N, C-alpha and C positions, 0 to 999 in steps of 0.2 A: 080246769083252771087252778092255778096255785091258790088263789084266794078262797075258792070253794073247798079245796083240800084242807086249808088251814081252819076254815070254819068248822068242818067236820071233826078235825083232830083236836080242836081247842088249843091250838098252839099259835105262836107268832103274834101278829098284830090283833088277832081276834080272840086271844085268850083273856081271861078275867072279865069277860062281858064288855069290853070297850066298845063304845059307840063311835062309828067312823062317819065322817062327812063324805069321804071318797075312799075307795080301796086303793091300797098301795102294795107293791110287791114286797115280799119278805126281804129284810136286809137292805131295803132301799133308803132308809133313813141315814143321813150323813152322820158320822160319828158313832155308828153302832159298832160296838166292840165285838159282838157276836152276831154276824149276819144271820138273819132269819129269826133272831130272838124277839124282835119287835119290842125293844126296850121302852119306847115312848109310850105305847099303849099300856104296857104292864105297869110302868111306874105311875103314870097319870094319863088318863084319856085326853086331858086338855093339852098335854105336851105334843100330841100328834098334830094338832093344828098349828103349832109353832115350829114344826120340823120340816126341813126342805129335803125333797127326794133327790136322788142322783139325776133322775130324768129332768127335774126342774132346773138343776144346775146346768146340765148339758144344753137344754133348750135356751136358757137365759144367757149363756155364755157364747152361743153361736152368734157370729157377727152378721149384720145385714150385708147384702151383696149389691153393689151398685150395678144396675143393668144398663142404664143409659143416662148420660148427662150431655146435653147438646143445646146449641143455640143456632137457629136457622133464620136467615134474613128472608123476609117475604116482600120487602120493598126497601127503598132508601130510608124510610122512617119507621119501619116496623120489623119486629122479629118475634119468634116464639121460642120459648125455652122449655125443655123437657128434662125433668129429673125423675128417675124411676129406680126404686130400690126393691129388692126382695127381702122381706124381713121374716125372721123365724117365728115370730108371734104377731098376730094381727094388731094393728094400731087400735087402741081402745076407741070404740065407736064404728069400726069397720069389721067386716067378716071375711076378709081375704088377706093374703100375705104380701101385699104391696104397699109401699109408702110412695106417694107420687106428688109432683107439682108440675102442672102444665100452665104456662103463663104466656099471654099475648101482650107485648109491649109496643105501644104506638107513641111516637114523639117523646120517648123517655118515661111514659106513664103506663102502669099496668092497668089495662082496660078490661082484662078478663083473666081469671085464674081458676083452675080446677085443682083441688087438693084434698087431702084427708089429714086433718089435724087431730091430735090426741084429744079424745073426748067429744069432738064435733063429728067425726066420721067423714064420709064422702060428701063433698059439697062443692059448689062453684060460686065465684064472685063475678058479677057482671056490673062493673062500675062500683057503686056503693051498695048494691043489693047482694046479699048472701042467701043462698037457698040450698037445701039438701038435695042430693042426687042419689039414685040407686046405682050401685056398682054391680054389673053383671059379668063383664069380661074386659080385658085390656083393649081388645079390638073395638068394642062398643064405646068405651071411654074415649079412645082416640078419634073415633068417627064423630062422636058428639062434639068434641073439642074442635075438630076440623070444620064441622058444619057451622058452629057458632063463630069461629074465626072468619070463615068466608062471608057470613052475614054481616059481621061487624066491619070488615074491610071493603065491602061492596059500596 
């Protein structure tokens, strides 16, 4: 690995005994005038923690991709709505790359919603009750929503 080679050679980000919280590829720091020089660690170890890598920029500038946005009538008074995004970075509190909202609306009122909010992770709302859920797969998520919807509408 490049990081191991730098460590042995005493060059780049590992020179001058800098302590790193995570390893980064040489020349990955934005603004490095000499790629591979590891200027942040050489100038000040604390600067490394304030430096953005090119990988971070690419990851954070990737856009979310809308997979589905639909509304399906289940009766004259009820419908369910599905909004599903693929996101480049998991929503804080979730460990998968989906942002979703599944909602059952009856007589104009949201009676059930599955979603993953920032900081709350995967959870569901049943009336006024909010409870965490474990996300395993999209199929399992949709199956659980379907089962709850059928129970509520019965």
